MARDO-718076 format. One record per residue (C-alpha): residue in one letter; residue number from 0; x, y, z. Coordinates in nm, 4 decimals. Layout:
MARDO-718076
("A", NUM, (X, Y, Z))
...
***
This chain:
MARDO-718076
("M", 0, (-4.4957, 2.2169, 1.0417))
("R", 1, (-4.7248, 1.9154, 1.0135))
("R", 2, (-4.8962, 1.7533, 1.3114))
("V", 3, (-5.0552, 1.4104, 1.3422))
("S", 4, (-5.3909, 1.5594, 1.2468))
("D", 5, (-5.2424, 1.6839, 0.9185))
("L", 6, (-5.0854, 1.3462, 0.8382))
("L", 7, (-5.4168, 1.1676, 0.8893))
("R", 8, (-5.5534, 1.3646, 0.5934))
("T", 9, (-5.2794, 1.2450, 0.3538))
("P", 10, (-5.3206, 0.9304, 0.1364))
("A", 11, (-5.0887, 0.7282, 0.3614))
("G", 12, (-5.2478, 0.8677, 0.6786))
("R", 13, (-5.6025, 0.7773, 0.5792))
("R", 14, (-5.5236, 0.4117, 0.6548))
("L", 15, (-5.4443, 0.5006, 1.0172))
("T", 16, (-5.6934, 0.5293, 1.3039))
("L", 17, (-5.6481, 0.7493, 1.6095))
("V", 18, (-5.6983, 0.5238, 1.9115))
("A", 19, (-5.6036, 0.7523, 2.1991))
("G", 20, (-5.4151, 1.0656, 2.2885))
("P", 21, (-5.4055, 1.4154, 2.1335))
("W", 22, (-5.3508, 1.4310, 1.7600))
("D", 23, (-5.1984, 1.7769, 1.7572))
("A", 24, (-4.9934, 1.7995, 2.0797))
("R", 25, (-4.6563, 1.7910, 1.9060))
("E", 26, (-4.5238, 1.8742, 1.5611))
("V", 27, (-4.4040, 1.5747, 1.3582))
("G", 28, (-4.0407, 1.6120, 1.2535))
("S", 29, (-3.9709, 1.2632, 1.1165))
("V", 30, (-4.1148, 0.9164, 1.0626))
("V", 31, (-3.9213, 0.6119, 1.1864))
("L", 32, (-3.9754, 0.2377, 1.1694))
("V", 33, (-3.9127, 0.0648, 1.5041))
("D", 34, (-3.8290, -0.3050, 1.5036))
("E", 35, (-3.6803, -0.3162, 1.8553))
("M", 36, (-3.7842, -0.1150, 2.1595))
("R", 37, (-3.4365, 0.0298, 2.2027))
("E", 38, (-3.4916, 0.2031, 1.8680))
("L", 39, (-3.8048, 0.3632, 2.0120))
("A", 40, (-3.6043, 0.4953, 2.3068))
("A", 41, (-3.3439, 0.6377, 2.0652))
("A", 42, (-3.5942, 0.8084, 1.8304))
("A", 43, (-3.5635, 1.1842, 1.7895))
("P", 44, (-3.8110, 1.4188, 1.9623))
("G", 45, (-4.1116, 1.4875, 1.7416))
("A", 46, (-4.0831, 1.1537, 1.5610))
("L", 47, (-4.3833, 0.9462, 1.4594))
("A", 48, (-4.2753, 0.5886, 1.5408))
("I", 49, (-4.4288, 0.2997, 1.3462))
("L", 50, (-4.3887, -0.0198, 1.5516))
("S", 51, (-4.3442, -0.3613, 1.3893))
("R", 52, (-4.5032, -0.6779, 1.5308))
("H", 53, (-4.1572, -0.7898, 1.6409))
("A", 54, (-4.1182, -0.4742, 1.8493))
("M", 55, (-4.4551, -0.5251, 2.0184))
("R", 56, (-4.3625, -0.8776, 2.1298))
("S", 57, (-4.1053, -0.7348, 2.3713))
("C", 58, (-4.3127, -0.4444, 2.5034))
("D", 59, (-4.6803, -0.3757, 2.5681))
("V", 60, (-4.8703, -0.0656, 2.4620))
("L", 61, (-4.8374, 0.1054, 2.8005))
("D", 62, (-4.4590, 0.0645, 2.8048))
("A", 63, (-4.4377, 0.1940, 2.4477))
("L", 64, (-4.6407, 0.5026, 2.5434))
("R", 65, (-4.4174, 0.5710, 2.8412))
("L", 66, (-4.1001, 0.5459, 2.6265))
("A", 67, (-4.2548, 0.7703, 2.3628))
("G", 68, (-4.3559, 1.0273, 2.6226))
("R", 69, (-4.0104, 1.0389, 2.7792))
("G", 70, (-3.8576, 1.0885, 2.4338))
("G", 71, (-4.0994, 1.3658, 2.3344))
("L", 72, (-4.2356, 1.1688, 2.0366))
("A", 73, (-4.5429, 1.2976, 1.8525))
("G", 74, (-4.7087, 0.9570, 1.8250))
("I", 75, (-4.6739, 0.5822, 1.7814))
("V", 76, (-4.8452, 0.3585, 1.5268))
("L", 77, (-4.9350, 0.0023, 1.6307))
("P", 78, (-4.9339, -0.2789, 1.3723))
("G", 79, (-5.2894, -0.3648, 1.2693))
("P", 80, (-5.6214, -0.2775, 1.4414))
("S", 81, (-5.6024, -0.2247, 1.8171))
("G", 82, (-5.8472, -0.1950, 2.1021))
("T", 83, (-5.8091, 0.0422, 2.3956))
("T", 84, (-5.8585, 0.0649, 2.7700))
("R", 85, (-5.9245, 0.3456, 3.0110))
("E", 86, (-5.5638, 0.3196, 3.1353))
("T", 87, (-5.4299, 0.3445, 2.7776))
("V", 88, (-5.6416, 0.6507, 2.7005))
("E", 89, (-5.5358, 0.8235, 3.0219))
("L", 90, (-5.1658, 0.7470, 2.9734))
("A", 91, (-5.1686, 0.8687, 2.6101))
("R", 92, (-5.3334, 1.1940, 2.7195))
("R", 93, (-5.0898, 1.2439, 3.0077))
("E", 94, (-4.7819, 1.1692, 2.7929))
("R", 95, (-4.9184, 1.3884, 2.5087))
("V", 96, (-4.8538, 1.1065, 2.2584))
("A", 97, (-5.0982, 1.0175, 1.9797))
("L", 98, (-5.1694, 0.6430, 1.9703))
("L", 99, (-5.2663, 0.5205, 1.6239))
("A", 100, (-5.3463, 0.1827, 1.4720))
("G", 101, (-5.2517, 0.0784, 1.1199))
("A", 102, (-5.4480, -0.1116, 0.8577))
("S", 103, (-5.3785, -0.4847, 0.8577))
("D", 104, (-5.3692, -0.5011, 0.4757))
("H", 105, (-5.1067, -0.2264, 0.4370))
("S", 106, (-4.7314, -0.2925, 0.4656))
("L", 107, (-4.5219, -0.1075, 0.7197))
("S", 108, (-4.2733, 0.0058, 0.4552))
("D", 109, (-4.5488, 0.1664, 0.2446))
("T", 110, (-4.6779, 0.3461, 0.5523))
("V", 111, (-4.3313, 0.4711, 0.6457))
("L", 112, (-4.2534, 0.5887, 0.2916))
("G", 113, (-4.5895, 0.7595, 0.2457))
("L", 114, (-4.5825, 0.9429, 0.5780))
("S", 115, (-4.2143, 1.0353, 0.5384))
("A", 116, (-4.2870, 1.1919, 0.2001))
("A", 117, (-4.5741, 1.3890, 0.3514))
("V", 118, (-4.3543, 1.5159, 0.6368))
("R", 119, (-4.0685, 1.6137, 0.4059))
("A", 120, (-4.3055, 1.8020, 0.1761))
("D", 121, (-4.4036, 2.0398, 0.4547))
("P", 122, (-4.2635, 2.3837, 0.3545))
("G", 123, (-4.1652, 2.4845, 0.7059))
("L", 124, (-3.9818, 2.1619, 0.7779))
("L", 125, (-3.8189, 2.1697, 0.4350))
("L", 126, (-3.6767, 2.5151, 0.4994))
("R", 127, (-3.5599, 2.4260, 0.8489))
("R", 128, (-3.3865, 2.1025, 0.7390))
("T", 129, (-3.2262, 2.2776, 0.4441))
("R", 130, (-3.1029, 2.5704, 0.6538))
("E", 131, (-2.9620, 2.3456, 0.9257))
("A", 132, (-2.7812, 2.1279, 0.6697))
("I", 133, (-2.6331, 2.4266, 0.4864))
("D", 134, (-2.5247, 2.5896, 0.8135))
("G", 135, (-2.3603, 2.2620, 0.9157))
("I", 136, (-2.1701, 2.2344, 0.5888))
("G", 137, (-2.0591, 2.5972, 0.6127))
("A", 138, (-1.9171, 2.5317, 0.9597))
("M", 139, (-1.6925, 2.2532, 0.8239))
("E", 140, (-1.4376, 2.4816, 0.6597))
("G", 141, (-1.1185, 2.2850, 0.5992))
("A", 142, (-1.2821, 1.9427, 0.6399))
("G", 143, (-1.2223, 1.6583, 0.3959))
("E", 144, (-1.4661, 1.5180, 0.1428))
("D", 145, (-1.5668, 1.2189, 0.3532))
("D", 146, (-1.6455, 1.4351, 0.6563))
("I", 147, (-1.8543, 1.6753, 0.4468))
("L", 148, (-2.0523, 1.3895, 0.2924))
("R", 149, (-2.1145, 1.2289, 0.6317))
("A", 150, (-2.2309, 1.5550, 0.7891))
("A", 151, (-2.4595, 1.6402, 0.4979))
("S", 152, (-2.6063, 1.2889, 0.4905))
("A", 153, (-2.6756, 1.2940, 0.8639))
("S", 154, (-2.8341, 1.6389, 0.8590))
("V", 155, (-3.0738, 1.5681, 0.5713))
("G", 156, (-3.1345, 1.1990, 0.6300))
("V", 157, (-3.0180, 1.0697, 0.2907))
("A", 158, (-2.6975, 0.8948, 0.1908))
("Y", 159, (-2.4873, 1.1197, -0.0335))
("V", 160, (-2.2138, 0.9476, -0.2347))
("V", 161, (-1.9616, 1.0725, -0.4905))
("A", 162, (-1.9278, 0.8992, -0.8272))
("D", 163, (-1.7184, 0.9601, -1.1371))
("L", 164, (-2.0218, 0.8891, -1.3550))
("A", 165, (-2.3829, 0.9527, -1.2628))
("D", 166, (-2.6200, 0.6566, -1.2540))
("P", 167, (-2.9170, 0.7419, -1.4807))
("A", 168, (-3.1503, 0.5846, -1.2235))
("A", 169, (-3.0225, 0.8001, -0.9362))
("N", 170, (-3.0428, 1.1694, -0.8532))
("A", 171, (-2.7164, 1.3504, -0.9254))
("T", 172, (-2.5664, 1.6967, -0.9344))
("V", 173, (-2.2335, 1.7770, -1.0942))
("I", 174, (-1.9161, 1.8753, -0.9073))
("R", 175, (-1.7166, 2.1378, -1.0942))
("V", 176, (-1.3506, 2.2274, -1.0521))
("G", 177, (-1.2290, 2.5232, -1.2532))
("G", 178, (-1.5533, 2.5222, -1.4488))
("R", 179, (-1.5113, 2.1602, -1.5615))
("P", 180, (-1.7134, 1.8573, -1.4454))
("D", 181, (-1.5216, 1.6539, -1.1887))
("G", 182, (-1.7690, 1.3913, -1.0683))
("Y", 183, (-2.1175, 1.3837, -0.9242))
("V", 184, (-2.2940, 1.3932, -0.5886))
("C", 185, (-2.5599, 1.1200, -0.5989))
("W", 186, (-2.8494, 1.0286, -0.3699))
("E", 187, (-3.1755, 0.8378, -0.3794))
("G", 188, (-3.5306, 0.9470, -0.3084))
("E", 189, (-3.7472, 1.2466, -0.3940))
("D", 190, (-3.6705, 1.4648, -0.0920))
("P", 191, (-3.6683, 1.8340, -0.2019))
("A", 192, (-3.4339, 1.9248, 0.0840))
("A", 193, (-3.1862, 1.6589, -0.0308))
("A", 194, (-3.1831, 1.8082, -0.3808))
("I", 195, (-3.1161, 2.1603, -0.2504))
("V", 196, (-2.8454, 2.0497, -0.0099))
("A", 197, (-2.6831, 1.8352, -0.2813))
("Q", 198, (-2.6121, 2.1527, -0.4796))
("V", 199, (-2.4374, 2.3020, -0.1756))
("V", 200, (-2.2431, 1.9784, -0.1189))
("A", 201, (-2.1304, 1.9725, -0.4834))
("T", 202, (-2.0168, 2.3364, -0.4684))
("T", 203, (-1.8322, 2.2754, -0.1414))
("L", 204, (-1.6598, 1.9634, -0.2744))
("G", 205, (-1.5582, 2.1566, -0.5864))
("R", 206, (-1.3862, 2.4187, -0.3685))
("V", 207, (-1.2222, 2.1494, -0.1551))
("R", 208, (-1.0869, 1.9705, -0.4614))
("A", 209, (-0.9652, 2.2920, -0.6229))
("A", 210, (-0.7786, 2.3918, -0.3059))
("A", 211, (-0.6305, 2.0423, -0.2681))
("R", 212, (-0.5097, 2.0369, -0.6275))
("E", 213, (-0.3570, 2.3805, -0.6036))
("A", 214, (-0.1718, 2.2741, -0.2890))
("E", 215, (-0.0590, 1.9550, -0.4642))
("A", 216, (0.0579, 2.1543, -0.7667))
("A", 217, (0.2566, 2.3846, -0.5372))
("R", 218, (0.4209, 2.0815, -0.3740))
("E", 219, (0.5065, 1.9376, -0.7151))
("R", 220, (0.6609, 2.2666, -0.8296))
("A", 221, (0.8665, 2.2876, -0.5113))
("L", 222, (0.9778, 1.9246, -0.5519))
("L", 223, (1.0847, 1.9832, -0.9135))
("A", 224, (1.2712, 2.2966, -0.8088))
("L", 225, (1.4552, 2.0970, -0.5407))
("L", 226, (1.5475, 1.8206, -0.7867))
("G", 227, (1.7028, 2.0706, -1.0267))
("A", 228, (1.8396, 2.3267, -0.7813))
("K", 229, (2.2031, 2.4268, -0.7500))
("D", 230, (2.1333, 2.5773, -0.4080))
("T", 231, (1.9846, 2.2776, -0.2265))
("R", 232, (1.9402, 2.4604, 0.1029))
("T", 233, (1.7224, 2.7371, -0.0407))
("A", 234, (1.5179, 2.4952, -0.2518))
("A", 235, (1.4668, 2.2650, 0.0482))
("R", 236, (1.3404, 2.5566, 0.2581))
("R", 237, (1.0845, 2.6445, -0.0093))
("A", 238, (0.9826, 2.2788, -0.0400))
("R", 239, (0.9236, 2.2561, 0.3361))
("H", 240, (0.7080, 2.5680, 0.3190))
("E", 241, (0.4921, 2.4050, 0.0497))
("G", 242, (0.4509, 2.0842, 0.2501))
("V", 243, (0.7063, 1.8566, 0.0816))
("P", 244, (0.8403, 1.6195, 0.3534))
("V", 245, (1.2035, 1.6742, 0.2584))
("D", 246, (1.3506, 1.5799, 0.5974))
("G", 247, (1.2310, 1.2181, 0.6128))
("W", 248, (1.3549, 0.8956, 0.4570))
("H", 249, (1.2755, 0.8735, 0.0870))
("V", 250, (1.2321, 0.6032, -0.1753))
("A", 251, (1.1672, 0.7080, -0.5352))
("V", 252, (0.9943, 0.5105, -0.8090))
("F", 253, (1.0396, 0.6340, -1.1655))
("L", 254, (0.8107, 0.5289, -1.4503))
("R", 255, (0.9888, 0.5844, -1.7789))
("D", 256, (0.7433, 0.7163, -2.0350))
("P", 257, (0.8974, 0.7613, -2.3816))
("G", 258, (0.5704, 0.9188, -2.4968))
("G", 259, (0.6412, 1.2249, -2.2862))
("E", 260, (0.4127, 1.4746, -2.1177))
("A", 261, (0.0697, 1.5481, -2.2629))
("A", 262, (-0.0033, 1.8872, -2.4177))
("P", 263, (-0.1283, 2.1581, -2.1761))
("G", 264, (-0.4963, 2.1015, -2.1012))
("A", 265, (-0.4927, 1.7515, -2.2530))
("A", 266, (-0.5413, 1.4315, -2.0574))
("D", 267, (-0.2253, 1.2647, -1.9283))
("P", 268, (-0.3274, 0.9002, -1.8790))
("V", 269, (0.0123, 0.7882, -1.7487))
("L", 270, (0.0238, 1.0595, -1.4825))
("R", 271, (-0.3403, 1.0009, -1.3880))
("E", 272, (-0.2865, 0.6254, -1.3558))
("A", 273, (0.0333, 0.6752, -1.1542))
("R", 274, (-0.1548, 0.8966, -0.9090))
("A", 275, (-0.4369, 0.6452, -0.8822))
("T", 276, (-0.2001, 0.3556, -0.8066))
("A", 277, (0.0678, 0.5399, -0.6055))
("A", 278, (-0.0598, 0.4056, -0.2725))
("T", 279, (-0.0253, 0.0460, -0.3961))
("L", 280, (0.3257, 0.0827, -0.5376))
("P", 281, (0.5192, 0.0120, -0.2128))
("G", 282, (0.3769, -0.3354, -0.1742))
("A", 283, (0.3423, -0.4130, -0.5434))
("L", 284, (0.7056, -0.3293, -0.6209))
("G", 285, (0.8429, -0.5186, -0.3231))
("L", 286, (0.8886, -0.2273, -0.0847))
("G", 287, (0.6425, -0.3910, 0.1561))
("G", 288, (0.6162, -0.7582, 0.2380))
("D", 289, (0.2367, -0.7754, 0.2682))
("G", 290, (0.1674, -0.6793, -0.0918))
("G", 291, (0.0451, -0.3311, -0.0073))
("L", 292, (0.0232, -0.0608, 0.2524))
("R", 293, (-0.0686, -0.1479, 0.6084))
("D", 294, (-0.2039, 0.1267, 0.8296))
("A", 295, (-0.0613, 0.3848, 0.5863))
("G", 296, (0.2846, 0.2285, 0.6201))
("L", 297, (0.5002, 0.0253, 0.3892))
("G", 298, (0.4093, -0.3204, 0.5115))
("D", 299, (0.6369, -0.5734, 0.6768))
("G", 300, (0.8970, -0.6013, 0.4019))
("G", 301, (1.1816, -0.3736, 0.3114))
("L", 302, (1.3947, -0.2239, 0.0433))
("G", 303, (1.6622, -0.4890, 0.0375))
("D", 304, (1.9171, -0.4605, 0.3138))
("G", 305, (1.8357, -0.1560, 0.5240))
("G", 306, (1.5335, -0.0637, 0.3176))
("L", 307, (1.2311, 0.1358, 0.4129))
("G", 308, (0.9774, -0.0991, 0.5711))
("G", 309, (0.8943, -0.2704, 0.8992))
("T", 310, (0.7017, -0.0348, 1.1243))
("A", 311, (0.7852, 0.2748, 0.9183))
("E", 312, (0.4784, 0.4708, 0.8113))
("L", 313, (0.4437, 0.7177, 0.5303))
("S", 314, (0.4716, 1.0665, 0.6731))
("A", 315, (0.2747, 1.2112, 0.3806))
("P", 316, (0.0750, 1.0845, 0.0833))
("P", 317, (0.2961, 0.9806, -0.2116))
("L", 318, (0.4029, 1.2745, -0.4273))
("V", 319, (0.3517, 1.2078, -0.7987))
("T", 320, (0.4733, 1.4426, -1.0714))
("R", 321, (0.6035, 1.4574, -1.4243))
("W", 322, (0.9831, 1.4763, -1.4241))
("Q", 323, (1.2176, 1.4693, -1.7230))
("D", 324, (1.1175, 1.1719, -1.9444))
("G", 325, (0.8676, 1.0041, -1.7128))
("V", 326, (0.6711, 1.0146, -1.3894))
("L", 327, (0.8316, 1.0297, -1.0444))
("V", 328, (0.6613, 0.8812, -0.7375))
("L", 329, (0.8170, 0.9853, -0.4061))
("L", 330, (0.7468, 0.7824, -0.0891))
("T", 331, (0.8580, 0.9337, 0.2428))
("A", 332, (0.8614, 0.8000, 0.5991))
("D", 333, (0.9710, 0.9595, 0.9257))
("E", 334, (1.2205, 0.6895, 1.0108))
("R", 335, (1.4186, 0.4108, 0.8530))
("T", 336, (1.3830, 0.0498, 0.9617))
("T", 337, (1.6796, -0.1781, 0.8973))
("L", 338, (1.5862, -0.5301, 0.7952))
("G", 339, (1.8570, -0.7968, 0.7805))
("A", 340, (1.6935, -1.0310, 0.5312))
("G", 341, (1.5806, -0.8100, 0.2458))
("L", 342, (1.3761, -0.9334, -0.0452))
("P", 343, (1.4950, -1.2170, -0.2716))
("C", 344, (1.4105, -1.0453, -0.5975))
("P", 345, (1.6410, -1.0231, -0.9018))
("P", 346, (1.7840, -0.6937, -1.0326))
("S", 347, (1.4867, -0.6757, -1.2683))
("A", 348, (1.1459, -0.8396, -1.2603))
("P", 349, (0.8157, -0.8196, -1.4497))
("W", 350, (0.5615, -0.5596, -1.3506))
("P", 351, (0.3560, -0.7023, -1.0623))
("S", 352, (-0.0065, -0.7758, -1.1378))
("G", 353, (-0.2673, -0.5358, -1.0099))
("V", 354, (-0.0642, -0.2144, -1.0346))
("G", 355, (-0.3534, -0.0307, -1.1885))
("P", 356, (-0.5455, -0.0999, -1.5076))
("G", 357, (-0.4553, 0.0058, -1.8588))
("G", 358, (-0.1003, 0.1030, -1.9454))
("L", 359, (0.0620, 0.0413, -1.6070))
("G", 360, (-0.0984, -0.2948, -1.5435))
("A", 361, (-0.0385, -0.4048, -1.9008))
("G", 362, (0.3316, -0.3418, -1.8566))
("S", 363, (0.3802, -0.0772, -2.1245))
("L", 364, (0.6226, 0.1183, -1.9025))
("G", 365, (0.9546, 0.0365, -1.7457))
("A", 366, (1.0082, 0.1299, -1.3815))
("G", 367, (1.3118, 0.2038, -1.1678))
("V", 368, (1.3307, 0.2007, -0.7875))
("G", 369, (1.5894, 0.4020, -0.5944))
("T", 370, (1.7388, 0.3186, -0.2579))
("C", 371, (1.6277, 0.4559, 0.0778))
("Q", 372, (1.7926, 0.7954, 0.1371))
("A", 373, (1.7551, 1.0653, 0.4018))
("G", 374, (1.7023, 1.4402, 0.3825))
("P", 375, (1.6935, 1.6824, 0.0879))
("D", 376, (2.0156, 1.5508, -0.0674))
("G", 377, (1.8917, 1.1954, -0.0201))
("L", 378, (1.5658, 1.2854, -0.1924))
("R", 379, (1.7599, 1.4061, -0.4951))
("R", 380, (1.9813, 1.0975, -0.4870))
("T", 381, (1.7026, 0.8387, -0.4737))
("A", 382, (1.5149, 1.0179, -0.7531))
("S", 383, (1.8272, 1.0137, -0.9692))
("Q", 384, (1.8834, 0.6455, -0.8886))
("A", 385, (1.5258, 0.5551, -0.9747))
("R", 386, (1.5499, 0.7305, -1.3099))
("A", 387, (1.8857, 0.5700, -1.3785))
("A", 388, (1.7464, 0.2253, -1.2997))
("A", 389, (1.4393, 0.2904, -1.5155))
("A", 390, (1.6691, 0.3681, -1.8094))
("R", 391, (1.7770, 0.0021, -1.7978))
("A", 392, (1.4202, -0.1332, -1.7698))
("A", 393, (1.2452, -0.2764, -2.0711))
("A", 394, (0.8715, -0.2258, -2.1182))
("G", 395, (0.6862, -0.4110, -1.8456))
("E", 396, (0.9963, -0.4508, -1.6283))
("V", 397, (1.0966, -0.3177, -1.2860))
("V", 398, (1.4662, -0.2516, -1.2174))
("R", 399, (1.5917, -0.1836, -0.8647))
("F", 400, (1.9016, 0.0275, -0.8298))
("D", 401, (2.0251, -0.1537, -0.5186))
("R", 402, (2.0375, -0.4835, -0.7098))
("L", 403, (2.2379, -0.3593, -1.0098))
("G", 404, (2.5773, -0.4289, -0.8535))
("V", 405, (2.8622, -0.3306, -1.0875))
("H", 406, (2.6050, -0.2041, -1.3372))
("A", 407, (2.5006, 0.0729, -1.0996))
("L", 408, (2.7590, 0.3121, -1.2480))
("L", 409, (2.6250, 0.2585, -1.5989))
("A", 410, (2.2721, 0.2989, -1.4705))
("E", 411, (2.3640, 0.6297, -1.3068))
("L", 412, (2.5194, 0.7510, -1.6304))
("S", 413, (2.2273, 0.6266, -1.8413))
("G", 414, (1.9883, 0.8196, -1.6214))
("S", 415, (2.1999, 1.1348, -1.6216))
("E", 416, (2.1008, 1.3974, -1.8751))
("S", 417, (2.4483, 1.5518, -1.8770))
("A", 418, (2.6138, 1.2117, -1.9325))
("L", 419, (2.3738, 1.1356, -2.2167))
("V", 420, (2.4462, 1.4705, -2.3829))
("A", 421, (2.8213, 1.4147, -2.3513))
("A", 422, (2.7946, 1.0608, -2.4921))
("R", 423, (2.5859, 1.1739, -2.7884))
("D", 424, (2.8272, 1.4566, -2.8623))
("M", 425, (3.1205, 1.2135, -2.8527))
("L", 426, (2.9528, 0.9759, -3.0997))
("A", 427, (2.7894, 1.2444, -3.3168))
("P", 428, (3.0497, 1.2170, -3.6013))
("L", 429, (2.9217, 0.8632, -3.6696))
("E", 430, (2.6044, 1.0146, -3.8166))
("R", 431, (2.8101, 1.1116, -4.1229))
("L", 432, (2.8788, 0.7490, -4.2183))
("G", 433, (2.5747, 0.7167, -4.4419))
("A", 434, (2.4254, 0.3663, -4.4500))
("L", 435, (2.6672, 0.2537, -4.1768))
("S", 436, (2.5539, 0.5229, -3.9307))
("A", 437, (2.2569, 0.3170, -3.8037))
("H", 438, (2.4900, 0.0270, -3.7129))
("A", 439, (2.8010, 0.2201, -3.6101))
("V", 440, (2.7342, 0.2501, -3.2353))
("P", 441, (2.6304, -0.1175, -3.1849))
("T", 442, (2.9329, -0.2286, -3.3879))
("L", 443, (3.1734, -0.0119, -3.1863))
("K", 444, (3.0199, -0.1335, -2.8595))
("A", 445, (3.0517, -0.5010, -2.9586))
("Y", 446, (3.4116, -0.4474, -3.0648))
("L", 447, (3.5129, -0.2675, -2.7457))
("D", 448, (3.3179, -0.5123, -2.5235))
("S", 449, (3.5167, -0.7924, -2.6939))
("W", 450, (3.8519, -0.6356, -2.5963))
("G", 451, (3.9217, -0.5453, -2.9575))
("S", 452, (3.8634, -0.8985, -3.0903))
("R", 453, (3.7170, -0.8815, -3.4408))
("T", 454, (3.6308, -1.2521, -3.4284))
("R", 455, (3.4344, -1.2247, -3.1042))
("A", 456, (3.2621, -0.9038, -3.2201))
("A", 457, (3.1707, -1.0756, -3.5493))
("E", 458, (3.0020, -1.3542, -3.3525))
("L", 459, (2.8021, -1.1037, -3.1491))
("L", 460, (2.6954, -0.9098, -3.4596))
("S", 461, (2.6478, -1.2150, -3.6899))
("L", 462, (2.8982, -1.0665, -3.9343))
("H", 463, (3.2193, -1.1772, -4.1017))
("P", 464, (3.5354, -1.0641, -3.9157))
("N", 465, (3.6454, -0.8731, -4.2263))
("A", 466, (3.3172, -0.6793, -4.2250))
("V", 467, (3.3787, -0.5871, -3.8606))
("A", 468, (3.7325, -0.4741, -3.9435))
("H", 469, (3.6013, -0.2573, -4.2296))
("R", 470, (3.3366, -0.0970, -4.0071))
("I", 471, (3.5806, -0.0305, -3.7222))
("R", 472, (3.8281, 0.1352, -3.9575))
("R", 473, (3.5622, 0.3723, -4.0908))
("I", 474, (3.4313, 0.4395, -3.7354))
("A", 475, (3.7796, 0.5232, -3.6047))
("E", 476, (3.8350, 0.7591, -3.8988))
("A", 477, (3.5023, 0.9354, -3.8424))
("L", 478, (3.5759, 0.9790, -3.4720))
("D", 479, (3.9397, 1.0645, -3.5318))
("A", 480, (4.0100, 0.8294, -3.2412))
("D", 481, (4.3041, 0.6075, -3.1552))
("L", 482, (4.1394, 0.2819, -3.0481))
("S", 483, (4.4683, 0.1498, -2.9146))
("D", 484, (4.4646, 0.4145, -2.6402))
("P", 485, (4.3138, 0.2688, -2.3155))
("Q", 486, (4.1477, 0.5932, -2.2049))
("T", 487, (3.9973, 0.6490, -2.5497))
("R", 488, (3.8650, 0.2928, -2.5596))
("F", 489, (3.7141, 0.3281, -2.2101))
("A", 490, (3.5468, 0.6629, -2.2880))
("L", 491, (3.3990, 0.5363, -2.6156))
("Q", 492, (3.2838, 0.2090, -2.4601))
("L", 493, (3.1078, 0.4014, -2.1829))
("A", 494, (2.9492, 0.6392, -2.4361))
("C", 495, (2.8169, 0.3449, -2.6414))
("H", 496, (2.6564, 0.1886, -2.3352))
("V", 497, (2.4942, 0.5161, -2.2272))
("V", 498, (2.3501, 0.5891, -2.5721))
("L", 499, (2.2298, 0.2368, -2.6448))
("D", 500, (2.0723, 0.2030, -2.2998))
("H", 501, (1.8762, 0.5223, -2.3595))
("D", 502, (1.8057, 0.5636, -2.7324))
("C", 503, (1.5552, 0.4030, -2.9667))
("L", 504, (1.5055, 0.4487, -3.3390))
("P", 505, (1.2928, 0.7598, -3.4141))
("G", 506, (0.9235, 0.6787, -3.4281))
("T", 507, (0.9628, 0.3279, -3.2854))
("T", 508, (1.0147, 0.1515, -2.9550))
("T", 509, (1.2752, -0.0843, -3.1036))
("P", 510, (1.6357, -0.0576, -2.9791))
("I", 511, (1.8924, 0.0496, -3.2385))
("S", 512, (1.9821, -0.2445, -3.4598))
("S", 513, (2.3256, -0.4007, -3.4304))
("S", 514, (2.3411, -0.5521, -3.7778))
***
């Protein structure tokens, strides 16, 4: 461990002059710059305090020596050359504090940096600081990333930060999760202890992230099992065990992604972006009146009449997972707040600005929002509603289930896999109509929506009434259906709506043509 006598032999220490006091009474553990006398009183034992001229205006040398002695400091450095008195010499000896004077032509910052580097380079101090920092990190089992970074920074005396990309001008060590790079721990300076501890911090953060992701994956698996379970009670019990807040009040947001899930091991930009922006979705989609979360809640707005909002707070972070043909975001609060006014938004609206960069912000996805529902069955219901509403959303559009009115039934059916399968099976014979097959479903829908009027259907399809009559005759023959029967007409009309709301031409994002 270095003492004042050792520091005086270093390049930075050669500019200092010992004025009074012992130069080896205490070991030097740190170097601090003091601009106010309260900072001198708060300095750590063993510190070498370098006083600025501003600090000396509020305190004389004798008072500074007394404060340094009470704090167990190794020495104080006065700004510029300094004389001495018998009283000063006696007090410095009695307090066991070295009194030094700096060179007038040398800046305080250069002195602090030079002496600090000399202190940190001491092998004994390096080992002690490193051991104490590592022991402190090891004692923080179960702590979060921010707490680990704060503790490590405080113990070593550098500011550790985490970055996705390392700045070439900064020191950095990689964080690995599952053997793959997952960010960097960065810091400034040339402190050897900081470099050693940074490796421990990076390893610790890698373990923390791996554990958090495994827990999140377990929650997602339990949530998916609950959404598809026949035995809701058993699936809900498993979900509770994995940390899914199934017993609260839920609102689901579904992002319809026709591109589907990425291959195993490949990047999934839609899922990654949804996770990054999940916390902003409540406010951005109108679930909170202040445009975002407030104190981890859902803002001052609500989900229409009786929506989740007001003073309700999220009981857990949003759960985000791939589900069926898109990404499901589940928001859960402990209680429901009924608001009388609701939000004056239409059934569908453009994507709000600022909901993440790239695909989401650019409006390449359609979104559906379910209503506020309680408990495990409510969780399943709001997820189904959100997916059903998303099925009616164009790219860049948000559709809210609670604003669909009479179209809610069609939305439910459009979002139902079983209803879609049944509708496709019902209309499957139309694929045998050759060139007409691509236009058969839109033609049948227009005809049935027009109450069997060929003239009205011809106007909708921009065709001649005789062409409509010819198409309908061939369609009825292919389906072997009696279009004069009310139940048959209703079933086929419903099937046309379900298929056309869901399907696009293969390899495109263009709805099936109607002419």
